[in-house]
C-alpha positions, 0 to 999 in steps of 0.5 A, a space after each residue: 486477529 490482524 497483526 501490524 508492522 509498520 515501516 518507515 520509508 523514503 525521503 517522505 517519511 511515509 508508513 508502510 503497513 504489513 498486516 498478518 494473521 495467525 495463517 501467514 496470509 498478508 496484505 501489504 499497504 502503500 509500499 514506500 520503498 525507495 531503495 535497495 536497504 528499504 526493499 531488503 528490510 521489508 523483504 526480511 520481515 516477510 521471509 522470517 516471520 514466513 508470510 504469503 503476501 496475498 494483495 498490494 493496496 493503495 491508499 493512495 497514488 500519491 508518489 511516497 506511497 508508491 515508490 515500492 510498487 514495482 519491487 513488490 511486483 517483481 518479487 511477489 508477483 502483485 500488482 498494486 490496486 487503487 481506487 479509479 479515481 486516482 488513477 483517472 484524476 491525479 498526475 501519474 507517479 512520475 509527473 508527481 515525482 517530477 515536481 522534486 526533482 525524482 525520478 519514479 522510471 518503473 516504480 509505481 506500477 500499473 494498477 489493473 485492480 480497482 479497489 470499490 466501496 465496501 469491497 471486503 478484502 480478505 486473508 488468511 481469516 482476515 478481512 478489511 472493508 474499503 472506505 471511500 475518503 476522498 479529500 487527500 486524493 480524489 480516490 483515498 481509501 482506509 482499510 477498516 477492520 472492525 474485528 480489529 479494531 484497526 483502520 490503515 488510513 493513509 494520509 486521510 489522518 495525521 498523528 
């Protein structure tokens, strides 16, 4: 069974999700940490629960969902993963940030692994399946677990 810890980070109130199971292995989805306080909050939860991060997943590459990617790379050695369409068809996070008067210099991280449609994402005893749901962005992904009756939808669905 997958456990879910939701954090709300940055000016845009983005949801960052930490998914983990009884083995202590975890994946982080949409790391929106924008400042040191948010980074410390996330790291404290990971440390207190003795979790091992296995992957850094992005539902899409809009700036609010990637503010903390470099923090995760520097702290845990994980690089962000996303659908190729967002890297090819969206302006970079740095370009997006200019519209808001923000700086993304060194924050978003380089995507070197592209998540494919239907890819199985394993951590511990758990598996997520990637679903491509373009619309909000060309590469929008949903991460789905049938076993846990769970879908992390990024911005494809709003409450």
